[in-house]
C-alpha positions, 0 to 999 in steps of 0.5 A, a space after each residue: 714626648 718622652 724620648 727615653 720610652 717613646 711615650 706620647 701625651 695628648 696630641 694637637 691636630 687641626 686642618 686649616 682652610 687653604 683659602 683662608 691661609 692665602 690671606 697670610 702669604 702665598 705658597 711657593 710654587 715648588 711646594 705645591 708641585 710637591 704636593 701634587 706628587 703625594 697621595 690623594 688622601 695626604 692632599 685632602 688632609 693638607 688642603 681640605 680643612 675648614 679651621 681659621 689659621 688665627 684660631 688654630 694658632 691661638 689653640 696651639 699656643 694654649 695646648 702647649 702652655 697646658 700640656 708641655 712642662 718647662 723647659 718646652 722643648 720643640 724638636 725639629 726635623 731639622 731645627 733650622 727648617 721646621 721650627 723657623 717655618 712655624 715661628 714664621 707662621 705664628 708671626 704672621 697669623 697670631 703675632 705676640 711680643 713679650 715686654 721687651 718688644 721680642 716675638 714671642 713663641 710657646 718656647 725659648 730659642 735656646 731649647 730648640 732641639 734637632 732631630 736630625 743631629 740626634 739621629 746622626 749621633 746615635 748612628 741608627 738607620 731611620 729606614 728600618 723604622 716602620 711608618 704608621 698611617 698616611 705619609 705626609 699627614 701631619 700627626 702621623 709624621 710627628 708621631 713617626 718622628 717620636 718613634 725615630 727619637 726613641 730609637 736614637 735615644 735608646 741607642 745613645 743611652 741604653 740605661 733609662 736612668 741616663 740623659 743628656 742632663 745627667 751625664 757627666 762623664 762619657 766614654 772616650 770611644 763614644 766622644 770620638 764616634 759622635 764628633 766623627 759623626 758630626 764632622 767635628 773632630 778636634 786635633 788628633 792629640 786630644 784623643 792620643 790615648 797613650 797621653 791619657 793618664 788612664 783608659 776608661 771614662 774621662 770628664 772633659 769639656 771640649 769647646 770647638 770654635 769654627 773658622 767663621 767665629 775666629 775670623 770675626 774676633 
């Protein structure tokens, strides 16, 4: 995915055999109850597959290695839900270890990104973005999230030449808006413009430490 322009490259979609999947773990009752409330089409897509889980896992690893440039950045909605679930699935159906004995995934943990954080920073209303296709069909859901990511990115960086990596100076007002959205406003004195040497753009690196970190020192 190109988050600036919303361009989508090759896609991967596979439908796993439900009975074969039960070999690797039991579904939660709440999850099954949730699926019972979805459309017949969505349930058929989710539970009517024929592919073996281990075959799909290896095919997905190969797809990512072939089509995704490094660094491979998986976007989760959010990063503490989708990505950990997918990693747990890899651990069950196609466990792999690196030379140090650590679990190996198609990406590095430090490259995992969170779509919800991007949306919150941008301030867009995702309800205004139309959904194409059948909701809760995995590929349709993923493509819709690409649209959301593009809309959020364009709100944050309307100039296509900008990116998180290239921005070294950020408007003070934008810093305040972003930190407020995340609930992470530092002391007011940091944003007291009367004490600033001049208005406009300032290049500052702000490190925020939570109480939990301070108590653990």
